[in-house]
N, C-alpha and C positions, 0 to 999 in steps of 0.2 A: 463263542457259540452257546447258546442257552440250553440248559439240560431240561428235558421234559420226563417228568416222573409219572408212570402209567401204574395204576391201581388195578389189581385183577377184580374187585368187587365195587368199585365207584369210578366207572368210566364215562367221558363224555367227549365229544369232539367238538362242537362249537361253543355251547354255553353249558355251565352248571346247571343240572337238573332243579337245583332250588329255585331258580328264577321262574320256571314254569309253576312250579308249586305255590310261589308267592302270587304270581299272575292269577292263578285260578282262584286264590283266596280274595284278592280285590276285585275279580270279575263277579264272584259269587256274591259279593256285598254290594255290587253295582256302584263302585265308587270310581270316581276320577282319580288321577294322579294328584291333583290339586287338593282335593278332599282329604287323601291319605296323609299328604303333607301337613295339613292343618291339624290332624289328628295325631300323628306320629312325630312330626319334627323332622322327618327325613324329606329332603328337598325334592321337589316334583320332578326335577331335571334328573336326579339320580335314579328315581323310579322309571323314568322314560329311557335312559340309558340302559337300564336293565332289561326291559321289556322290548325295546326297539333299537337300541344303540349298540354300542361296542364293548359294554361291559361284559366279560366273560365269568368272572369269579367275584361276586359280591361280598363284602366282609360280613361275617356272622353277626356281629354286633348290629349292623344296620338292618339285617334281615330280620333279627330278633325285635328290634325296636318297630317295624313296620307290623310284623305279624302279632306281637303281644299286644300292641296298642289297639288292634282290631279284635282282640279277644280269641287268638288262636294259639294253640300250642302244637309244636312239632310231634309227628306221629307217624313215624317210618316204619316200613315193613321189610323184612328180608325175604326175597322171592326164592323159589325153590332152586334156582341156579345159583344162589349166593349173592347175587346183586342187590343193590338197595333201591327201594322205591320210596322216594321222599314224599309227604304228605303232611297235611295240617288238619287238625280237628278243632272245632269252635269249643272252647272251654267255659267262656262267658258272653253274654249277650249285651253289648253296650249300646248306649244312645249316643250316636257319632256327634250330634249337635252338642251335646253335654261334653263329650270327650274333647272337642275343639275349644271349648270354653276352658277346660282344665288345662289344655296344653298351652294356651294363651297365658293364663295365669302363672303356670311354671316358668315360662320365659320370663315374664315380668319379675317374678322372684329372684331369678338367676342373673337378671340385669343383662339379658341378651335378646330382649325382644326389640324388634324395629321401633327406632323413636320418631316422633313426629318431626317434620322439617318446620324449622323456624323460618318465619317470614324474613326476607332479606331487608336489612335496614339501609336506608338512604342516608348518605353521608352529609348531603346538604350542599355539595359542590357543583350540582347541576345548575347550570345558569338559564335564567328565565328568558324566554322570547320577549323582545321589546316591540 
């Protein structure tokens, strides 16, 4: 049987509230998941699973990759009842087109960028019609 740990000051039923905070950032910037992928390197499917799918608790490193690449830093508040209200504030204004180029260059330097497919070579064994 799985053990469920409940915190007094950070509670959620369905999904971690950080997902809503990240969704707000993406919507504020009027970006699609594919554009966020090109800027941050986080897969568009991951974002779709956060916002519309089954992901309940995204990894902090992935959330930070998305938000910092968009120029936002976490800015939480503790409410009078002691609970936490997660939020983000813009710390830098980026030109997202330029950031997409920087991300592509980073992937090339790391050697993990998608490579172009080579044309298939014919082995010459195909028979000619007579």
